[in-house]
PAZAPA-4460 file (N, C-alpha, C; in steps of 0.05 Angstrom, whole numbers, plus 32768, in hexadecimal, padded with zeros to 4 digits):
% residues 362
    n_x    n_y    n_z   ca_x   ca_y   ca_z    c_x    c_y    c_z   seq   type   mol
   87EB   880E   84FF   87E7   880E   84E2   87CC   8800   84DB     1      M     A
   87BC   880E   84CB   87A3   8801   84C3   87A8   87EC   84AE     2      K     A
   879D   87D5   84B3   87A0   87BF   84A0   878C   87C1   8489     3      L     A
   8796   87BF   8471   8786   87C1   8459   8783   87A6   844C     4      D     A
   876B   879E   8444   8767   8783   8439   8777   877F   8420     5      Q     A
   877A   8793   840F   8789   8790   83F6   87A7   878B   83FC     6      N     A
   87B1   8799   8411   87CD   8795   8419   87D1   8778   8423     7      D     A
   87BE   876F   8432   87BF   8754   843D   87BF   873F   8426     8      L     A
   87AE   8743   8413   87AD   8730   83FD   87C6   8731   83ED     9      R     A
   87D1   8749   83E9   87EA   874C   83DA   8801   873D   83E9    10      A     A
   8801   873F   8404   8816   8731   8413   8813   8713   8411    11      A     A
   87FB   8709   840E   87F6   86EC   840D   87F8   86E2   83F0    12      L     A
   87FB   86F3   83DD   87F8   86EC   83C1   880C   86D7   83B8    13      N     A
   8825   86D8   83C3   883A   86C5   83B9   883B   86AB   83C9    14      E     A
   882B   86A8   83DE   882A   868F   83ED   881E   8679   83DB    15      L     A
   882A   8662   83DC   8820   864C   83CB   8815   8635   83DC    16      R     A
   8802   8627   83CF   87F7   860F   83DC   880D   85FA   83DB    17      Y     A
   8813   85EC   83F1   882A   85DA   83F2   8828   85C5   83DB    18      P     A
   883F   85C1   83CE   8842   85AD   83BA   8837   85B4   839E    19      G     A
   882F   85CE   839B   8824   85D7   8382   8830   85F2   837B    20      T     A
   8829   85FB   8362   8830   8616   835A   8818   8629   835E    21      D     A
   8804   8621   836C   87EC   8631   8371   87F1   8646   8387    22      L     A
   87ED   865F   8381   87EE   8673   8396   87D2   8672   83A4    23      T     A
   87D2   8678   83BE   87BA   8677   83CD   87A5   868B   83C2    24      L     A
   87AF   86A1   83B8   879D   86B5   83AE   8792   86AE   8392    25      E     A
   87A4   86A8   837F   879C   86A3   8364   878A   868B   8361    26      S     A
   878E   8677   8372   877D   865F   8372   8764   8662   8383    27      A     A
   8760   867A   838E   8749   8680   83A0   8747   866C   83B7    28      E     A
   875E   8663   83C0   875F   8653   83D9   8758   8665   83F0    29      I     A
   8761   867E   83EF   8758   8693   8402   873D   869D   83F6    30      I     A
   8728   8693   8402   870D   8698   83F6   8702   86B2   8400    31      D     A
   870B   86BB   8418   8701   86D4   8423   8715   86DD   8437    32      D     A
   8717   86F8   843B   872A   8704   844E   871D   871D   8459    33      L     A
   871C   871F   8473   870F   8736   8480   8721   8740   8496    34      R     A
   8721   875B   849A   8732   8768   84AE   8720   8775   84C3    35      V     A
   8729   8771   84DC   871B   877F   84F3   8731   8787   8506    36      K     A
   8736   87A1   8508   874C   87AC   8518   8766   87A0   850F    37      N     A
   8773   8791   8521   878D   8784   851A   878A   8766   8518    38      D     A
   8772   875D   8514   876C   8740   8510   8761   873B   84F5    39      E     A
   8765   8723   84EB   875C   871C   84D0   874E   8701   84D0    40      V     A
   8738   8700   84C2   8729   86E7   84BE   872E   86DE   84A1    41      L     A
   8737   86C6   849D   873C   86BB   8482   872D   86A1   847F    42      I     A
   871F   869F   8468   8710   8687   8462   871F   8678   844C    43      R     A
   8727   8660   8451   8738   8650   843F   8728   8639   8433    44      L     A
   872D   8636   8419   871F   8622   8409   8734   860E   8400    45      H     A
   8738   85F8   840F   874E   85E5   8409   8747   85D3   83F1    46      W     A
   875A   85D0   83DD   8754   85C0   83C6   875D   85A3   83C8    47      P     A
   876A   859B   83DF   8771   857F   83E4   8769   8579   8401    48      T     A
   8767   855F   8407   875D   8558   8422   8774   8555   8437    49      P     A
   878D   855B   8430   87A3   8554   8442   87A8   856A   8457    50      F     A
   87A6   8562   8470   87A9   8574   8486   87C5   8580   8488    51      Q     A
   87DA   8571   8480   87F5   857C   8481   87F8   8594   846F    52      A     A
   87EC   8592   8457   87ED   85A9   8445   87DE   85C1   8450    53      S     A
   87C7   85BB   845C   87B7   85D1   8467   87C7   85DF   847E    54      H     A
   87D3   85CF   848F   87E2   85DA   84A5   87F9   85EB   849C    55      R     A
   8807   85E1   8488   881E   85F0   847D   8815   860B   8471    56      S     A
   87FF   860B   8462   87F5   8623   8456   87EB   8637   846B    57      A     A
   87DD   862C   847F   87D4   863E   8495   87EB   864C   84A3    58      R     A
   8800   863C   84A9   8817   8648   84B7   8824   865D   84A6    59      E     A
   8826   8658   848C   8832   866C   847A   8821   8686   8479    60      A     A
   8807   8683   8478   87F5   869B   8478   87F8   86AA   8492    61      V     A
   87F7   869C   84A9   87F9   86A9   84C2   8814   86B7   84C6    62      E     A
   8829   86AA   84BD   8844   86B7   84BF   8846   86D0   84AE    63      G     A
   883B   86CF   8496   883D   86E6   8484   882D   86FD   848F    64      K     A
   8815   86F8   849A   8804   870D   84A5   8811   871A   84BE    65      L     A
   881E   870A   84CE   882B   8715   84E6   8841   8728   84DE    66      K     A
   884E   8723   84C7   8863   8735   84BE   8859   8751   84B8    67      E     A
   883F   8753   84B1   8835   876E   84AA   8822   8779   84BF    68      I     A
   8823   876D   84D7   8815   877A   84ED   87FB   876D   84F6    69      G     A
   87F4   8756   84EB   87DB   8749   84F4   87E1   873B   850F    70      V     A
   87D1   8742   8523   87D5   8736   853E   87CA   871A   8540    71      K     A
   87B4   8715   8533   87A7   86FA   8535   8799   86F4   851B    72      K     A
   879C   86DB   8512   878E   86D2   84F9   877B   86BC   8501    73      T     A
   8762   86BF   84F8   874E   86AA   84FC   8748   869D   84E2    74      H     A
   8746   8682   84E2   8742   8673   84CA   8727   8665   84CA    75      F     A
   8719   8666   84B4   8703   8654   84AE   870A   8644   8495    76      Q     A
   8705   862A   8496   8710   8619   8481   86FB   8605   8477    77      E     A
   86FD   85FF   845D   86EC   85EC   8450   86FC   85DD   843B    78      Q     A
   86F7   85C3   8438   8704   85B3   8423   86F0   85AE   840E    79      V     A
   86F6   85B4   83F5   86E6   85AC   83DE   86F9   85A7   83C7    80      E     A
   86FC   858E   83C0   8710   8586   83AC   8705   858D   8390    81      I     A
   8714   859D   8380   8709   85A5   8366   8708   858F   8352    82      P     A
   86F5   8591   8340   86F3   857D   832A   8704   8586   8312    83      A     A
   870E   8573   8303   871D   8579   82EB   870A   8585   82D6    84      Q     A
   8716   8596   82C5   8706   85A3   82B0   86FA   858E   829D    85      A     A
   8709   8578   8299   86FF   8564   8286   86E8   8553   8291    86      R     A
   86E2   8556   82AB   86CB   8549   82B7   86B2   855B   82B2    87      Q     A
   869C   854F   82AB   8684   855E   82A6   866B   854D   82A4    88      G     A
   8655   8559   829D   863C   854B   829D   863C   8535   8288    89      E     A
   864B   8538   8273   864B   8523   825D   865F   850D   8263    90      N     A
   866E   850F   8279   8681   84FA   8280   8673   84E1   8289    91      S     A
   8680   84CA   8285   8676   84B1   8290   8675   84B2   82AE    92      L     A
   8685   84C3   82BA   8687   84C4   82D7   8684   84E1   82E1    93      L     A
   866C   84EC   82DD   8668   8509   82E4   866B   8510   8301    94      P     A
   8668   84FD   8313   866B   8502   832F   8687   84FF   833A    95      G     A
   869A   84F8   8329   86B5   84F2   8332   86C7   850B   832A    96      V     A
   86D3   8517   833E   86E2   852F   833A   86FD   852A   832D    97      R     A
   870B   8515   8335   8725   850F   832A   8728   84F1   8326    98      N     A
   8733   84E9   830F   8738   84CD   8308   8756   84C9   8305    99      I     A
   8761   84B7   8315   877E   84B2   8315   8783   8496   830B   100      I     A
   8792   8493   82F5   879A   8479   82EA   87B5   8472   82F6   101      A     A
   87B8   845B   8302   87D1   8451   830C   87DB   843B   82FA   102      V     A
   87F2   843F   82EE   87FB   842D   82D9   8818   8425   82DD   103      A     A
   8820   8410   82CF   883C   8407   82CE   8842   83FB   82B3   104      S     A
   885A   83FC   82AB   8861   83F1   8291   8863   83D2   8292   105      G     A
   8868   83C7   82AA   886A   83AA   82AC   885E   83A1   82C7   106      K     A
   8859   8387   82C9   884F   837D   82E2   8865   8379   82F7   107      G     A
   885C   8375   8310   886F   836F   8325   887D   8386   8332   108      G     A
   8873   839F   832C   8880   83B6   8338   8870   83C1   8350   109      V     A
   8859   83B5   8357   884A   83BE   836E   8835   83D3   8367   110      G     A
   882D   83D4   834E   8819   83E8   8346   87FF   83E6   8355   111      K     A
   87F5   83CE   8358   87DB   83CB   8367   87DE   83D2   8384   112      S     A
   87F5   83CB   8390   87FA   83D3   83AC   87FA   83F1   83AF   113      T     A
   8807   83FF   839C   8808   841C   839D   87EC   8427   8399   114      V     A
   87DC   841B   8386   87C1   8425   8381   87B0   8423   839A   115      S     A
   87B0   840C   83A7   87A0   8408   83BF   87A8   841B   83D5   116      A     A
   87C2   841E   83DA   87CB   842F   83F0   87C7   844D   83E9   117      N     A
   87C9   8454   83CF   87C4   846F   83C7   87A6   8476   83CC   118      L     A
   8795   8464   83C4   8778   8469   83C9   8772   846C   83E6   119      A     A
   877D   845A   83F7   8778   845B   8413   8784   8475   8420   120      L     A
   879B   847E   8416   87A7   8496   8421   8795   84AE   841B   121      S     A
   878A   84AF   8403   8777   84C5   83FC   875E   84C4   840D   122      L     A
   8754   84AB   8412   873C   84A8   8422   8742   84AF   8440   123      A     A
   8759   84A7   844A   8760   84AD   8465   8763   84CC   846A   124      R     A
   876A   84DA   8454   876C   84F7   8457   8750   8505   8457   125      A     A
   873B   84F5   8451   8720   8500   8453   8712   8502   8438   126      G     A
   871E   84F9   8422   8711   84FA   8408   86FE   84E3   8404   127      A     A
   86EB   84E7   83F2   86D9   84D1   83E8   86E8   84C4   83D1   128      A     A
   86ED   84AA   83D4   86FF   849C   83C1   86F3   8482   83B6   129      V     A
   86F6   847E   839C   86EF   8464   8390   8708   8457   8385   130      G     A
   8707   843D   8382   871E   842E   8377   8713   841A   8362   131      L     A
   871B   841D   834A   8712   840B   8334   8729   83F9   832C   132      M     A
   8725   83DF   8330   8739   83CB   8329   8736   83C4   830B   133      D     A
   8745   83D2   82FA   8743   83CD   82DD   8756   83B8   82D3   134      A     A
   8764   83AB   82E6   8776   8395   82DE   8764   837C   82DA   135      D     A
   8759   837A   82C2   8745   8366   82BC   8750   8349   82C0   136      V     A
   8769   8345   82B7   8774   832A   82B7   877F   8322   82D2   137      Y     A
   8786   8335   82E3   8791   832E   82FD   8787   8341   8313   138      G     A
   876C   8342   8317   8761   8354   832B   8769   834C   8347   139      P     A
   8773   835F   8357   877D   8359   8371   8773   836B   8387   140      S     A
   8764   837F   8380   875C   8393   8394   8749   8388   83AA   141      M     A
   8738   8375   83A2   8727   8368   83B7   8738   835C   83CD   142      G     A
   874C   834D   83C5   875E   8340   83D9   876D   8355   83E9   143      L     A
   8778   8369   83DB   8788   837D   83E9   8779   838D   83FD   144      M     A
   875F   8392   83F8   874F   83A2   8409   873C   8392   841A   145      L     A
   873F   8377   841A   872F   8366   842B   8712   8367   8424   146      G     A
   870B   836A   840A   86EF   836C   8401   86E8   8354   83F0   147      A     A
   86CF   834A   83F4   86C6   8333   83E5   86A8   8336   83E1   148      A     A
   869C   8323   83D3   8680   8323   83CD   867A   832D   83B2   149      G     A
   8660   832E   83AB   8657   8338   8391   8649   8352   8395   150      R     A
   864D   8365   8383   8640   837F   8385   8622   837C   8381   151      P     A
   8612   838C   838F   85F5   838B   838B   85EE   839F   8375   152      V     A
   85D6   839C   836A   85CE   83AD   8354   85BD   83C5   835F   153      M     A
   85C4   83DD   8356   85B4   83F4   835D   859B   83F5   834C   154      A     A
   859D   83EB   8333   8586   83E8   8321   858D   83D2   830E   155      D     A
   857F   83D1   82F7   8582   83BB   82E5   859F   83B9   82D9   156      E     A
   85AD   83CF   82D8   85C7   83CE   82CB   85DE   83DB   82DB   157      K     A
   85D8   83E5   82F3   85EC   83F4   8302   85F5   83E5   831B   158      T     A
   860F   83E1   831E   861A   83D3   8335   8622   83E8   834A   159      L     A
   861E   83E0   8363   8628   83F0   837A   8643   83E6   8382   160      I     A
   8658   83F7   8383   8672   83EE   838A   8673   83E3   83A6   161      P     A
   8686   83D1   83AB   868A   83C6   83C6   8698   83DB   83D7   162      I     A
   868F   83DD   83F0   869C   83EE   8404   86B4   83DF   840F   163      D     A
   86CC   83EA   840B   86E4   83DD   8415   86F5   83F1   8424   164      A     A
   86F3   83F0   843F   8703   8401   8450   86FE   841F   844A   165      Q     A
   86E4   8425   8444   86DD   8440   843E   86E1   8449   8421   166      G     A
   86E9   8437   8410   86ED   843C   83F4   86D8   842D   83E4   167      I     A
   86CD   843A   83CF   86BB   842D   83BD   86CB   841D   83A8   168      R     A
   86C8   8403   83A8   86D9   83F2   8399   86C9   83E1   8385   169      L     A
   86D4   83DF   836C   86C9   83CD   8358   86E0   83BE   834B   170      M     A
   86DC   83A4   8348   86F1   8393   833D   86E5   837B   832F   171      S     A
   86F3   8372   831A   86EA   835A   830C   86E9   8342   831F   172      M     A
   86F9   8343   8334   86F9   832D   8347   86DE   8328   8354   173      A     A
   86CE   833E   8356   86B3   833B   8362   869F   832F   834F   174      F     A
   86A6   832D   8335   8694   8323   8321   869B   8307   8317   175      L     A
   86B2   82FE   831E   86BB   82E3   8315   86C6   82D4   832E   176      S     A
   86C8   82BA   832C   86D3   82AA   8341   86F0   82B0   8345   177      G     A
   86FA   82AA   835E   8716   82B0   8364   8729   82A1   8352   178      D     A
   8722   8289   834A   8734   8278   833A   872C   8277   831C   179      D     A
   871A   8288   8314   8710   8288   82F9   8722   829A   82E8   180      T     A
   8730   828F   82D3   8740   82A0   82C3   872F   82B1   82B0   181      P     A
   8738   82CA   82AC   872B   82DC   8299   8739   82DA   827F   182      V     A
   872C   82CE   826B   8738   82CA   8251   8728   82DB   823D   183      I     A
   872F   82F4   823A   8720   8306   822A   8731   8313   8215   184      W     A
   8724   8319   81FF   8731   8329   81EA   872B   8347   81EF   185      R     A
   8739   8358   81DF   8737   8374   81E2   871B   8380   81E4   186      G     A
   8709   837A   81D2   86EE   8386   81D3   86E0   837F   81ED   187      P     A
   86E4   8368   81F9   86D7   8361   8212   86E3   8371   8229   188      M     A
   86FD   8375   8228   870A   8386   823D   86FE   83A2   823B   189      V     A
   86FC   83AD   8222   86F1   83C7   821D   86D5   83C9   8229   190      H     A
   86C4   83B4   8225   86A9   83B4   822F   86A7   83B4   824D   191      G     A
   86B9   83A4   825A   86B8   83A3   8277   86C0   83BE   8283   192      L     A
   86D5   83CA   8279   86DE   83E4   8284   86C9   83F9   827F   193      I     A
   86BC   83F8   8269   86A6   840B   8264   8690   8407   8278   194      Q     A
   868A   83EE   827F   8675   83E9   8293   867E   83F3   82AE   195      Q     A
   8697   83EF   82B5   86A1   83F9   82CF   86A0   8417   82D1   196      F     A
   86A2   8425   82BA   86A0   8442   82BA   8683   844C   82BA   197      L     A
   8672   843F   82AB   8657   844A   82A7   8642   843B   82B6   198      S     A
   8647   8422   82BF   8632   8413   82CC   8638   840C   82E9   199      N     A
   8648   841C   82F5   864E   8419   8312   8646   8433   8320   200      V     A
   8638   8431   8335   862E   8449   8344   8644   8455   8355   201      A     A
   8657   8462   8348   866E   846D   8357   8665   8484   8369   202      W     A
   8650   8493   8361   8647   84A9   8371   865A   84C1   8370   203      G     A
   8659   84D2   8384   866A   84E9   8386   8685   84E1   8393   204      E     A
   869A   84E5   8383   86B5   84DE   838D   86C8   84F5   8388   205      L     A
   86DA   84F9   839B   86F0   850C   8397   8705   8500   8385   206      D     A
   870B   84E6   8389   871F   84D8   8379   8716   84BC   8372   207      Y     A
   8719   84B4   8359   8716   8498   8351   8732   848F   8348   208      L     A
   873D   847C   8356   8757   8470   834F   8752   8457   833E   209      V     A
   875E   8456   8327   875B   843F   8315   8775   8430   8313   210      I     A
   8774   8417   831C   878C   8405   831B   878C   83F7   8300   211      D     A
   879E   83FF   82EF   87A0   83F4   82D4   87B0   83DA   82D4   212      L     A
   87AB   83C9   82C0   87BD   83B2   82BD   87D8   83BC   82B3   213      P     A
   87ED   83AC   82B6   8808   83B5   82AC   8808   83B7   828D   214      P     A
   8819   83C7   8283   881D   83C9   8266   880D   83E1   825A   215      G     A
   880B   83DF   8240   87FD   83F5   8230   87EA   83E8   821C   216      T     A
   87D8   83D8   8226   87C6   83C8   8215   87AA   83D3   8214   217      G     A
   8797   83C0   8211   877B   83C7   820C   876F   83D7   8223   218      D     A
   8774   83CE   823C   8767   83DC   8252   8770   83F9   8254   219      A     A
   878A   83FD   8250   8794   8419   8252   8788   842A   823C   220      Q     A
   8788   8420   8224   877D   8430   820D   875F   8435   8211   221      L     A
   8751   8421   821B   8734   8425   821F   872F   843B   8233   222      T     A
   873E   843B   8249   873A   844F   825E   8741   846B   8254   223      L     A
   8756   846E   8244   875D   8488   823A   8749   8492   8226   224      T     A
   873B   8480   8219   8726   8488   8206   870B   848F   8213   225      Q     A
   8705   8480   8229   86EA   8483   8235   86E9   8495   824D   226      L     A
   86FE   8494   825E   86FD   84A2   8277   870C   84BD   8276   227      A     A
   8701   84D2   8281   870F   84EB   8282   8725   84EB   8297   228      P     A
   873B   84DD   8292   874F   84DA   82A6   875B   84F5   82AE   229      L     A
   875D   84FA   82C8   8769   8512   82D2   8787   8511   82D1   230      S     A
   8792   84FA   82D5   87AF   84F6   82D5   87B7   84DA   82DA   231      G     A
   87D0   84D4   82D6   87DA   84B8   82DA   87F2   84B8   82EC   232      S     A
   87F5   84A2   82F9   880D   849D   830B   881A   8484   8300   233      V     A
   8834   8486   82FC   8843   846F   82F1   8854   8463   8308   234      I     A
   8851   8448   830C   885F   843A   8321   8875   842A   8314   235      V     A
   888D   842C   831F   88A4   841C   8315   88B5   8413   832C   236      T     A
   88C9   8403   8326   88DD   83FC   833A   88F8   8406   832F   237      T     A
   890D   8405   833F   8926   8412   8336   8934   8404   831E   238      P     A
   892E   83EA   8319   893C   83DB   8304   8938   83E8   82E9   239      Q     A
   894C   83E6   82D8   894A   83F2   82BD   8934   83E5   82AD   240      E     A
   8930   83CA   82B0   891B   83BD   82A0   8900   83C8   82A6   241      V     A
   88FB   83CF   82C0   88E1   83DB   82C7   88DF   83F7   82BC   242      S     A
   88F5   8406   82BD   88F5   8421   82B4   88F0   8424   8296   243      L     A
   88FA   8410   8287   88F6   8410   826A   88D8   840F   8264   244      I     A
   88CA   83FC   8272   88AE   83F9   826E   889E   8411   827A   245      D     A
   88A8   841C   8290   889A   8434   829B   889A   844B   8288   246      A     A
   88B0   844E   8279   88B2   8464   8266   889C   8460   8250   247      R     A
   8897   8447   8248   8882   8442   8234   8867   844B   823E   248      K     A
   8862   8445   8258   8848   844D   8263   8846   846B   8265   249      G     A
   885B   8478   826C   885B   8495   826E   8855   84A2   8253   250      L     A
   8862   8498   823E   885E   84A3   8224   8842   849D   8219   251      R     A
   8836   8486   8221   881B   8480   8219   8808   8496   8223   252      M     A
   880A   849C   823D   87F8   84B0   8248   87FD   84CC   823C   253      F     A
   8816   84D2   8237   881C   84EC   822A   8810   84EE   820E   254      Q     A
   8811   84D7   81FF   8806   84D7   81E4   87E8   84DB   81E3   255      Q     A
   87DA   84D2   81F8   87BD   84D5   81F9   87B5   84ED   820A   256      V     A
   87C8   84FF   8210   87C3   8518   821E   87B7   8514   823A   257      N     A
   87C0   84FF   8248   87B9   84FC   8264   87D1   8506   8275   258      V     A
   87CD   8519   8287   87E3   8523   8297   87F0   850D   82A7   259      P     A
   880A   850C   82A6   8819   84F9   82B7   8820   8507   82D1   260      V     A
   8814   84FE   82E7   8818   850C   8301   8833   8506   830C   261      L     A
   883F   84EF   8304   885A   84E9   830D   8860   84CC   830F   262      G     A
   8878   84C6   8318   8883   84AB   831A   8887   84A4   8337   263      V     A
   887F   848B   833E   8884   8480   8359   8898   846A   8356   264      V     A
   88AE   846B   8365   88C1   8455   8365   88BB   8443   837D   265      E     A
   88AF   842C   8377   88A8   8419   838C   88BF   8405   8391   266      N     A
   88BF   83F9   83A8   88D5   83E7   83B0   88F0   83F4   83AC   267      M     A
   88F1   840D   83B5   8908   841E   83AF   8921   8416   83BF   268      S     A
   891D   840E   83D7   8934   8407   83E9   8929   83F7   8401   269      Y     A
   893B   83EB   840F   8934   83DC   8427   8944   83E6   843F   270      F     A
   8937   83EB   8455   8944   83F3   846D   8942   83DD   8482   271      V     A
   8959   83D2   848A   895A   83BD   849E   8950   83C8   84B8   272      D     A
   893A   83BD   84C3   892E   83C7   84DC   8941   83C4   84F4   273      P     A
   8953   83B1   84F3   8965   83AD   8509   897C   83C1   8509   274      A     A
   8988   83C5   84F2   89A0   83D6   84F1   899A   83F2   84E6   275      S     A
   8984   83F5   84D8   897E   840F   84CC   898D   8413   84B2   276      G     A
   899C   83FF   84A9   89AC   8402   8490   899A   8400   8478   277      N     A
   899F   8410   8464   898F   8411   844C   899E   8401   8436   278      R     A
   898E   83F0   8427   8999   83E1   8411   8988   83E6   83F8   279      T     A
   8994   83EE   83E2   8986   83F2   83C9   8986   83D8   83BA   280      D     A
   8973   83C7   83C0   8973   83AC   83B5   8971   83AB   8397   281      I     A
   8960   83BD   838C   895C   83BD   836F   8969   83D5   8361   282      F     A
   897D   83E0   836E   8989   83F9   8364   897A   8410   8370   283      G     A
   8980   8428   8367   8973   843F   8373   8973   8457   8360   284      H     A
   895E   8467   8362   895D   8480   8353   8953   847F   8337   285      G     A
   894D   8467   832D   8944   8465   8311   892A   8474   830C   286      G     A
   8917   8472   831F   88FD   847F   831B   8900   849E   831A   287      G     A
   8911   84A8   832C   8915   84C5   832C   8924   84CE   8313   288      K     A
   8937   84BE   830A   8945   84C5   82F2   8933   84C5   82D9   289      R     A
   8922   84B1   82D8   890F   84AF   82C2   88FC   84C7   82C1   290      T     A
   88F2   84CE   82D9   88E0   84E5   82DB   88EE   84FE   82D1   291      A     A
   8907   8501   82D9   8916   8519   82D0   891A   8519   82B2   292      G     A
   8920   8502   82A7   8925   8500   828A   890C   8508   827A   293      E     A
   88F5   8501   8285   88DB   8506   8277   88CD   851F   8281   294      L     A
   88DA   852E   8292   88D0   8548   829D   88B4   8545   82AA   295      S     A
   88B1   8530   82BA   8899   852D   82CA   88A0   852A   82E7   296      I     A
   888D   852E   82F9   8894   852E   8316   889C   8512   831F   297      P     A
   88AE   8511   8333   88B5   84F9   8341   88A5   84FA   835B   298      F     A
   8893   84E7   835F   8881   84E8   8376   888D   84DD   8390   299      L     A
   88A0   84CA   838D   88AD   84C0   83A5   88B5   84A3   83A4   300      G     A
   88C3   849B   83B9   88CD   847F   83BB   88BE   8470   83D1   301      E     A
   88B6   8458   83CB   88A9   8447   83DF   88BC   8430   83E6   302      V     A
   88C5   842E   83FF   88D8   8419   8406   88CC   83FD   8406   303      P     A
   88DD   83E9   8404   88D5   83CD   8407   88CF   83C8   8425   304      I     A
   88B8   83BC   842A   88B0   83B5   8445   88A0   839B   8444   305      D     A
   88A8   8386   8450   8899   836D   844F   887C   8370   8459   306      P     A
   8877   8384   846A   885C   8389   8474   884A   8393   845E   307      E     A
   8855   83A0   8449   8844   83A9   8433   8837   8391   8425   308      V     A
   8848   837E   841E   883D   8366   8410   882B   8356   8423   309      A     A
   8833   8354   843C   8822   8345   8450   8807   8352   8453   310      R     A
   8807   836D   8455   87EE   837B   8458   87DC   8378   8441   311      G     A
   87E7   8377   8428   87D7   8373   8411   87CA   8358   8411   312      G     A
   87D9   8344   8419   87CE   8328   841B   87B8   8326   8430   313      D     A
   87BB   8336   8445   87A8   8334   845B   8790   8347   8457   314      E     A
   878F   8356   8441   877A   8369   843D   877C   8382   844E   315      G     A
   8794   8389   8456   8799   83A0   8467   87B1   83AF   845D   316      M     A
   87AE   83C0   8449   87C5   83CF   843D   87D5   83DE   8453   317      P     A
   87EE   83E3   844C   8801   83EE   8460   87F8   8409   846C   318      I     A
   87EA   841A   845C   87E2   8434   8467   87CC   8431   847C   319      V     A
   87BF   841A   847C   87AC   8414   8492   87B9   8403   84A7   320      R     A
   87C9   83F0   849F   87D5   83DD   84B3   87EA   83EB   84C4   321      K     A
   87FB   83FB   84B8   8810   8408   84C7   8815   8423   84BA   322      N     A
   8804   8437   84BF   8806   8451   84B2   881F   8460   84B9   323      P     A
   882D   8459   84CE   8845   8467   84D6   885E   845A   84C9   324      E     A
   885C   8444   84BB   8873   8437   84AF   887E   8449   8498   325      S     A
   8898   8446   8492   88A4   8456   847C   8895   8453   8461   326      P     A
   888C   843A   845B   887E   8436   8442   8864   8445   8441   327      A     A
   8855   8443   8457   883B   8451   8459   883E   846F   8457   328      A     A
   8853   8479   8465   8858   8496   8465   885F   849F   8449   329      Q     A
   8870   848F   843B   8878   8496   8420   885F   8498   840E   330      A     A
   884D   8485   8410   8835   8485   83FF   8823   849C   8406   331      I     A
   8821   84A3   8420   8811   84BA   8428   881B   84D4   841C   332      A     A
   8836   84D7   841B   8842   84EF   840E   883C   84EF   83F0   333      V     A
   883E   84D8   83E4   8838   84D5   83C7   881A   84DD   83C2   334      I     A
   8808   84D4   83D3   87EC   84DA   83D0   87E7   84F8   83D2   335      A     A
   87F5   8505   83E5   87F2   8522   83E8   87FC   8531   83D0   336      E     A
   8813   8528   83C4   881D   8534   83AC   8809   8531   8394   337      K     A
   87FE   8519   8392   87EB   8513   837C   87D3   8526   837F   338      V     A
   87C8   8528   8398   87B1   853A   839C   87B7   8557   8396   339      A     A
   87CF   855F   839D   87D8   857B   8397   87D9   8580   8379   340      G     A
   87E5   856D   836B   87E7   8571   834E   87CC   8571   8340   341      Q     A
   87B9   8560   8349   879F   855F   833E   8790   857A   8343   342      L     A
   8793   8584   835C   8787   859E   8362   8792   85B4   8350   343      A     A
   87AC   85B3   834C   87B8   85C8   833B   87AE   85C6   831E   344      E     A
   87AB   85AE   8313   87A1   85AA   82F8   8784   85B4   82F7   345      L     A
   8774   85AE   830B   8758   85B6   830A   8755   85D4   830C   346      A     A
   8763   85E0   831E   8760   85FD   8322   876B   860D   830B   347      I     A
   8781   8604   8300   878C   8612   82E8   8779   860D   82D0   348      K     A
   876D   85F6   82CF   875B   85F0   82B9   8741   8600   82B9   349      G     A
   8738   8608   82D1   871F   8617   82D2   8724   8635   82CF   350      R     A
   873D   863E   82CF   8743   865A   82CB   8736   866C   82DE   351      G     A
   8729   8681   82D4   871C   8695   82E5   8702   868B   82F1   352      S     A
   86F9   8673   82E9   86E0   8669   82F3   86E3   865A   830D   353      A     A
   86F6   8663   831E   86FB   8656   8337   86E3   8657   8349   354      A     A
   86DF   8642   835A   86C9   8642   836C   86CB   8658   8381   355      L     A
   86B4   8663   8388   86B4   8677   839D   869C   8671   83AF   356      H     A
   86A1   866E   83C8   868C   8667   83DB   867F   8680   83E6   357      L     A
   8665   8680   83E8   8656   8697   83F4   8652   8690   8411   358      D     A
   8664   8698   8422   8662   8694   843F   8654   86AC   844B   359      W     A
   8646   86A7   8461   8639   86BD   846F   864E   86CB   8481   360      D     A
   8645   86DF   848E   8658   86EF   849E   865B   86E6   84BB   361      D     A
   864E   86CF   84C2   864F   86C6   84DD   866A   86BA   84E4   362      N     A
***
C-alpha cells in the first residue's frame, strides 16, 4: 500500500501532547512530515523542555504509524518554548517568554521552597530560567540557592542578576544586609518591584518564576499591574486555615485575569522511611478539593521530607540534593504540568500564527 502524507497526518491528528489538550497537528508540533517508500521522516517542534513528554509523544506517533503500515519512523527534534501572546516589544520583559507567579494566601506553607525547586526543575529540563524574589520583607532565595554577594551593574541603572545553580536570580537580600529589616510602605514596595522588572538584565528566558510574599497585598497588586503574568501557581497545605487563605489568592488572580495554572498541596503527607507507612499529619486532600471547587487544575502533592528543609538551609534544594527523592520527583512532575499548561496557553493564544520552521531537506 502506498503511503499518502495526508492519510498519515489524518492518522496523527488526534494524538495529543502529554498533559495538554493540544493535538500534535493543530499545534504544529509536527512541523514537517515526509514519506519515502514505507518509511517516514517527521520533524517535531517541542513546546516544553521535558524529555518524558517528548518520549511519550514519540512513542504514540511511532505506534500510530505502525498501525497503518509504516515500517520505520525517523525523528528530527527541536525544542523552542513559545512565548505568551501578552508578551511583546512593549512589555517590561520582552525577552521573557513566560512569567510564573508563585503565591500563597498565608505564610508557612512552603511557597518559597516550591518556587526554588520549581525553577530548578525547569532549568534541569534544559530551559533558560530566572527567579525573582519578590518577597520584599522576607527574602530567602539567596539562602535557599546558596547565592550571596551584590549584583554588578551592566550600566548606570541596570543590575545583572546573580547566577545561582544555573538560574538568574535577583533578591532584596542582595541589596540589603542579612539582618537589616525592610520597613517600607506600599509605594516603596511598588518602586522596588518595578525596578526588578525593568532595571534587571534578565535577558532571554524561557521562564521567569516570581516568588511572591504571602497574602494579597501591595506586591501582588503591583505585579499584576506591571508584569504580563503568564499564569500563577497557588501553594497551600492540607489544613483548612491554609485553604481559606489559598482561595483568596486564587480569586485575586482570577479577578485580574491572570490564568491560575493550578494548586500545589505542600507538606501533604509523611512516609516513614523505616516502615513505609504514610501519615497525613495535617489532614489530606484539601488542595485537590479546593481546586475542584474552583474548577482549576490540581498540580500535585509534595510530601513532607526533613531533607527539603535541610537542603534549603544548606543552599541545595531537594531537586538538586536528592533528585530521586519522592519530594523532588513530585516537584518535577508539577514543573512538567506547569510547562505544559503554559505551552497550551501560548499556542492557543497565537491561533493560526503558529511558528513554522524552514528546515532544509538534508
